[in-house]
C-alpha positions in Angstrom: 80.4 210.3 117.2 80.2 208.5 113.8 78.5 205.4 112.7 81.4 204.2 110.7 85.1 205.0 110.6 87.0 203.9 107.5 90.8 203.8 107.8 92.6 204.2 104.5 91.5 206.3 101.5 92.6 204.0 98.7 90.0 202.7 96.3 88.5 200.2 98.8 88.3 202.6 101.6 86.7 205.3 99.5 84.2 202.9 98.0 83.2 201.6 101.5 82.8 205.2 102.7 80.8 206.2 99.6 78.5 203.2 99.9 77.8 203.7 103.6 77.3 207.5 103.2 74.8 206.9 100.4 72.8 204.8 102.9 72.6 207.7 105.2 75.2 206.7 107.8 77.5 209.2 109.5 80.9 208.2 108.0 84.4 209.5 108.4 87.3 208.5 106.1 90.8 209.0 107.3 94.1 208.8 105.4 97.5 208.9 107.0 99.3 210.6 104.2 98.9 214.4 103.4 97.6 213.7 99.9 95.2 210.9 98.8 96.7 208.7 96.0 100.3 209.3 97.1 102.6 207.4 97.5 101.7 204.9 94.8 102.6 201.2 94.7 100.5 199.9 91.8 100.7 199.0 88.1 97.4 200.9 87.7 95.9 198.4 85.4 92.2 197.2 85.7 89.7 195.6 83.4 87.0 197.8 81.9 84.4 195.3 83.1 85.5 195.5 86.7 85.8 199.2 86.9 82.5 199.9 85.2 80.6 197.8 87.8 81.4 200.4 90.5 81.7 203.9 88.9 80.9 206.0 85.9 84.3 206.2 84.4 85.7 209.7 83.9 88.2 210.3 81.0 90.6 212.1 83.5 91.1 208.7 85.3 92.3 207.0 82.2 96.0 207.3 81.2 95.5 204.7 78.4 93.1 202.1 77.1 94.3 198.5 76.9 93.6 197.0 73.5 95.8 194.0 73.6 98.9 192.4 75.0 102.3 191.0 74.0 103.6 187.9 75.8 107.3 186.9 76.0 108.5 183.4 76.7 111.6 182.6 78.8 113.6 182.4 75.6 112.3 185.8 74.5 109.9 184.6 71.8 106.8 186.7 71.6 103.2 186.8 70.3 100.5 189.4 70.4 96.8 189.2 70.8 94.2 191.9 70.3 91.4 192.5 72.8 89.9 196.0 72.0 89.1 198.1 75.1 89.6 195.2 77.6 90.9 197.5 80.3 92.6 200.7 81.4 95.8 202.0 82.8 94.6 204.5 85.4 96.0 207.7 86.8 95.7 206.5 90.3 96.5 209.9 91.8 93.5 211.4 90.1 91.3 208.3 90.4 91.9 207.9 94.2 91.3 211.6 94.9 88.1 211.7 92.9 86.7 208.6 94.5 87.3 210.1 98.0 85.6 213.3 96.6 82.6 211.3 95.6 82.4 209.9 99.2 82.6 213.5 100.5 79.8 214.6 98.1 77.7 211.8 99.6 78.1 213.2 103.1 81.3 211.5 104.3 83.8 213.5 106.2 87.4 213.1 104.8 90.5 213.8 106.8 94.1 213.5 105.6 97.2 213.5 107.8 95.3 211.3 110.2 97.1 208.1 111.1 95.4 205.3 113.0 97.4 204.3 116.1 95.1 201.7 117.6 91.5 200.9 118.6 89.7 202.0 121.7 86.5 200.7 123.2 84.6 203.5 121.5 86.4 203.7 118.1 89.9 204.6 116.7 92.8 206.4 118.3 94.7 208.6 115.8 97.6 211.0 116.0 95.0 213.7 116.1 92.9 212.2 118.9 90.2 209.7 119.3 87.5 209.2 116.6 84.4 207.6 118.1 82.6 205.2 115.8 80.4 202.1 116.2 82.0 200.2 113.2 85.6 200.3 111.9 86.5 199.3 108.4 90.2 198.7 107.9 91.4 199.6 104.4 94.9 200.3 105.6 96.9 197.9 103.4 98.8 194.7 103.9 100.3 195.8 107.2 96.8 196.7 108.6 97.2 198.3 112.0 93.4 198.0 112.4 93.5 194.2 111.8 96.3 193.6 114.3 94.6 195.8 117.0 91.3 194.0 116.4 93.0 190.6 117.1 92.6 189.3 113.5 95.5 187.1 112.5 97.1 189.2 109.8 100.5 187.4 109.7 101.9 186.3 106.4 104.8 184.0 105.6 107.0 183.8 102.5 104.6 181.3 101.0 101.8 183.8 101.0 103.1 186.9 99.1 105.2 188.2 96.3 107.6 191.1 96.5 107.6 193.6 93.7 109.5 196.6 92.4 108.2 199.0 89.8 109.5 202.1 88.0 107.6 204.9 86.4 109.7 205.4 83.3 109.9 208.0 80.6 111.4 208.2 77.1 110.3 204.7 76.2 109.7 203.1 72.8 106.5 201.3 73.7 103.2 200.7 71.8 100.4 202.6 73.4 97.4 200.3 74.2 99.5 197.2 74.4 100.6 195.8 77.7 103.6 193.4 77.9 104.2 190.4 80.1 107.4 188.4 80.6 108.0 185.1 82.4 110.8 182.8 83.3 113.2 182.0 86.2 115.8 184.5 84.8 113.1 187.2 84.4 110.9 186.8 87.5 111.0 183.6 89.5 107.5 182.6 90.4 106.1 185.8 89.1 106.3 187.9 86.0 107.5 191.2 84.6 105.2 193.8 83.1 105.2 197.0 81.0 102.0 199.1 81.2 102.3 202.1 78.8 100.6 205.3 79.9 101.2 207.5 76.8 103.8 210.1 75.8 106.6 207.6 76.3 105.6 206.9 79.9 105.1 203.4 81.3 104.9 201.5 84.6 107.5 198.8 84.3 107.8 196.3 87.1 108.7 192.8 88.3 107.1 190.6 91.0 108.9 187.6 92.3 108.1 184.7 94.7 110.6 184.9 97.7 110.7 181.2 98.2 112.2 180.8 94.7 114.9 183.4 94.9 117.1 185.2 97.5 117.6 188.2 95.2 115.4 191.4 95.4 112.9 192.2 92.6 115.0 195.2 91.7 117.7 192.9 90.6 115.4 191.3 88.1 113.7 194.6 87.1 117.0 196.2 86.2 117.9 193.2 84.1 114.6 193.3 82.3 115.0 197.0 81.6 118.5 196.6 80.2 117.1 193.8 77.9 113.9 195.6 76.8 114.9 199.3 76.5 117.9 201.1 74.9 116.9 204.5 76.1 115.0 205.5 79.2 114.7 207.7 82.3 113.4 206.6 85.7 111.0 209.1 87.3 109.8 207.1 90.4 110.6 203.9 92.2 107.9 201.9 94.0 108.4 198.8 96.2 105.6 196.6 97.5 104.5 193.4 99.1 101.6 191.7 97.2 99.6 189.2 99.4 98.4 186.0 97.8 96.3 184.4 100.6 93.0 185.6 102.0 92.8 186.0 105.8 90.9 183.2 107.6 88.6 185.9 109.0 87.6 189.3 107.5 85.4 190.3 110.4 85.8 190.4 114.2 83.2 192.1 116.4 82.7 195.6 115.0 85.8 195.6 112.7 86.1 194.3 109.2 89.0 194.4 106.7 88.8 195.1 103.0 91.2 195.2 100.0 94.9 194.5 100.7 94.2 194.6 104.5 92.0 191.5 104.0 94.5 190.1 101.5 91.8 190.3 98.8 94.3 190.4 95.9 94.0 188.3 92.8 96.1 185.2 93.5 97.3 185.0 89.8 97.8 188.5 88.6 98.4 190.2 91.9 95.9 192.9 90.9 94.1 194.6 93.7 92.1 197.6 92.5 88.9 195.7 91.4 88.8 193.5 94.5 89.3 196.5 96.7 86.4 198.3 95.1 84.2 195.2 95.4 85.1 194.4 99.0 84.6 198.1 99.9 81.1 198.1 98.4 80.2 194.9 100.2 81.6 196.1 103.5 79.9 199.5 103.2 76.5 197.9 102.6 76.9 195.4 105.5 78.1 198.1 107.9 75.2 200.4 106.9 72.8 197.5 107.5 74.3 196.9 110.9 73.9 200.5 111.9 70.3 200.8 110.6 69.3 197.6 112.4 71.4 198.4 115.5 72.9 194.9 115.2 76.7 194.7 114.8 76.5 191.0 114.0 75.1 192.1 110.6 78.7 193.0 109.7 79.3 189.3 109.1 77.1 189.6 106.0 80.1 191.2 104.3 82.2 188.1 104.8 79.3 185.8 103.6 78.7 187.9 100.5 82.4 187.9 99.6 82.5 184.1 99.9 79.3 183.8 97.9 80.5 186.0 95.0 84.2 185.4 94.9 85.0 182.4 97.1 84.9 179.7 94.4 86.7 181.9 91.9 89.5 182.7 94.4 89.9 179.0 95.4 90.4 178.2 91.7 93.0 180.9 91.3 94.9 179.7 94.4 95.2 176.3 92.7 96.3 178.0 89.5 98.9 180.0 91.4 100.2 176.8 93.0 100.4 175.1 89.7 102.2 178.1 88.1 104.8 178.0 90.9 105.7 174.5 89.9 106.2 175.2 86.2 109.7 175.1 84.8 110.9 177.3 82.0 110.4 174.4 79.6 106.8 174.2 80.8 106.4 177.9 80.2 107.7 177.5 76.7 105.0 174.8 76.1 102.4 177.2 77.4 103.7 179.9 75.1 103.4 177.6 72.1 99.8 176.9 73.1 99.1 180.6 73.5 100.8 181.6 70.2 98.8 178.8 68.4 95.4 179.7 69.9 95.6 183.4 70.5 98.5 184.8 68.5 97.5 187.6 66.1 93.9 187.1 66.9 91.2 189.5 68.2 89.5 188.4 71.4 86.1 189.4 72.6 85.9 187.1 75.6 88.0 184.5 77.5 86.5 181.2 78.6 88.8 180.0 81.4 87.4 176.5 81.6 87.8 176.0 77.8 91.4 177.2 78.0 92.2 174.9 80.9 90.8 171.9 79.0 92.8 172.7 75.9 96.0 173.2 77.9 95.6 169.9 79.7 95.4 168.1 76.4 98.2 170.0 74.9 100.9 168.0 76.7 101.2 164.9 78.9 103.2 167.1 81.3 100.0 169.2 82.1 97.6 166.3 82.7 98.2 165.9 86.4 98.5 169.6 87.1 95.5 170.3 84.9 93.3 167.8 86.8 93.6 169.9 89.9 92.7 173.1 88.0 89.6 171.5 86.5 88.4 170.2 89.8 88.9 173.6 91.4 87.2 175.4 88.5 84.2 173.1 88.4 83.6 172.5 92.1 85.4 175.2 93.9 87.6 172.7 95.7 91.0 173.3 96.9 
């Protein structure tokens, strides 16, 4: 009998388990795959500010430090900006494993090769038998079995996700420390392409597209991008994923809560999920521990309230920004590129003021006045 069962040993699940175990709860963390951190479906990028909020960063987790970016317009014009040590490209296989190890050190039991099949009145049924637990934390990805079995509406339609394809590539001519972003309807309709260098000629190279804007798979666009960008390369791994872009209406039901991708807690603009998984895992772990200590399952709702308090307004702003982005034409993107090149090209950044940037973009062209008004309203008042 456990106090808390966490399903899924990604960053969110391990953080939830670690947090609850530190509070003295009896926690079990289960992972369906035989090895934590595999398979991987992630660009592995995260800001230094996000990551340092949750863990003491180990050098072994970092494949490369991000010191700047290169942006490409639809017509393949480019500009660079410098932002020293703004983020990292992680080695997720090492990072995920070590985070689960930290949870184990705190007293959590970790089991691999253990797949959740459904919920029972006393806990979770797995392929290895029932695990009895008072609270279940679902960290089992976008297809969350736990969410479905709990009766939480986890359905998504084509308006609420991107589809992505990524290669781990070798033998590349890339600049270490500089990530690359590409936009345009011929590159990635409704999304973007990326190159995240990892050192020694390795890089994660991918494309995410919005399915309502194209009937072609992301691999089609990724192969085109690679043929344009690289003359010589080898492909070591292929990853495909669905990236949610709409939070569930409810993250908690009875004694079950969902975190990370399972709760659709993914950045609506970038599609990044590691930081939000860590944050939601910590909040859920704390709320679950409080519910156990006070013998009051309703305390689990504090997780949902804290998420709304800390990230609700920010996410609503980003939902509006995403909707605006989806309406932009290539001509609009070229105008945005001109704005970026003028204001950020060949400059060193130390911080980014989103509100100031929006104000400047709105005044840069009459085309952006109407769209920009919605963004300003969302940023200032959290309205959608």
